[in-house]
C-alpha positions as CSV (number, residue, x, y, z in Angstrom):
1,X,-133.3,11.7,7.7
2,X,-136.0,10.1,10.0
3,X,-134.7,7.4,11.9
4,X,-137.4,4.5,12.9
5,X,-137.3,2.8,16.2
6,X,-137.3,-0.7,15.2
7,X,-135.4,-3.3,16.9
8,X,-133.1,-5.7,14.9
9,X,-133.1,-8.2,17.7
10,X,-137.0,-8.6,17.6
11,X,-137.4,-9.0,13.8
12,X,-137.3,-5.3,13.2
13,X,-140.7,-4.6,15.1
14,X,-141.0,-1.5,17.0
15,X,-138.5,-0.7,20.0
16,X,-139.9,-2.0,23.4
17,X,-137.9,1.0,25.1
18,X,-138.2,0.1,28.9
19,X,-139.1,-3.4,28.5
20,X,-136.1,-4.4,26.7
21,X,-132.8,-5.4,28.8
22,X,-130.6,-3.4,25.9
23,X,-132.6,-0.1,26.3
24,X,-130.0,1.9,28.6
25,X,-128.8,5.4,29.5
26,X,-125.6,6.6,28.2
27,X,-124.0,9.9,29.4
28,X,-120.7,11.5,28.4
29,X,-119.2,13.5,25.6
30,X,-119.9,12.8,21.7
31,X,-116.5,11.7,20.4
32,X,-117.1,13.4,16.8
33,X,-118.9,16.3,17.9
34,X,-117.7,16.9,21.2
35,X,-121.4,17.7,22.8
36,X,-122.5,16.3,25.6
37,X,-124.6,13.1,25.5
38,X,-127.2,12.1,27.8
39,X,-129.7,10.0,25.7
40,X,-131.9,6.9,26.2
41,X,-131.8,4.5,23.7
42,X,-130.9,0.7,22.4
43,X,-127.0,-0.5,23.3
44,X,-126.9,-1.9,19.7
45,X,-127.5,1.3,18.3
46,X,-125.0,3.4,20.6
47,X,-122.4,0.9,19.6
48,X,-120.7,2.9,16.9
49,X,-120.2,6.0,18.8
50,X,-118.6,3.7,21.6
51,X,-116.3,2.1,19.1
52,X,-115.2,5.5,18.0
53,X,-114.6,6.8,21.1
54,X,-112.5,3.7,22.3
55,X,-110.8,4.1,19.1
56,X,-109.8,7.5,20.2
57,X,-108.7,6.2,23.6
58,X,-106.4,3.6,22.3
59,X,-104.7,6.3,20.6
60,X,-104.5,8.5,23.5
61,X,-103.0,5.7,25.7
62,X,-100.6,4.9,22.6
63,X,-99.3,8.1,22.6
64,X,-98.7,8.5,26.2
65,X,-96.9,5.3,26.4
66,X,-94.8,6.5,23.2
67,X,-94.1,9.9,25.6
68,X,-93.3,7.8,28.5
69,X,-90.7,5.8,26.5
70,X,-89.2,8.4,24.9
71,X,-88.7,10.2,28.2
72,X,-87.4,6.9,29.9
73,X,-84.6,6.6,27.1
74,X,-83.4,10.0,27.6
75,X,-83.5,9.6,31.4
76,X,-81.4,6.1,31.0
77,X,-79.1,7.8,28.6
78,X,-78.3,10.4,31.0
79,X,-77.7,7.7,34.0
80,X,-75.5,5.8,31.6
81,X,-73.3,8.8,31.2
82,X,-73.2,9.7,34.7
83,X,-72.2,6.0,35.3
84,X,-69.3,6.0,32.6
85,X,-68.2,9.5,34.1
86,X,-68.2,8.0,37.5
87,X,-66.1,4.7,36.3
88,X,-63.8,7.1,34.7
89,X,-63.1,8.9,37.6
90,X,-62.7,6.2,40.0
91,X,-60.4,4.2,37.5
C-alpha cells in the first residue's frame, strides 16, 4: 500500500514537513509491534498509535491499582484480626 504525503489541514496539498508546526519527531516503542520508533512525521498521523499506547497505559495503571487494592484489603483484614485478638487478651 502506498501512503501519500498529503496534509488534512491544508486541503490535502503536499505535506510541508519542516515548514509545518505539526511536523514532529516521535521516539519510543510501537505499541502494536514492540519495535523501536524514531520517525519524523505529522502529529495528526501519529495520533492513532499514541491513542493505542495511551489505552495500554490506562489498562496497566488500572491493573496496578487493582493489585494494590487487593494487597491493602489483605493487610487490613490481618490488622483487624490482630486488633481483635489484642482486645480479647486485654478483656
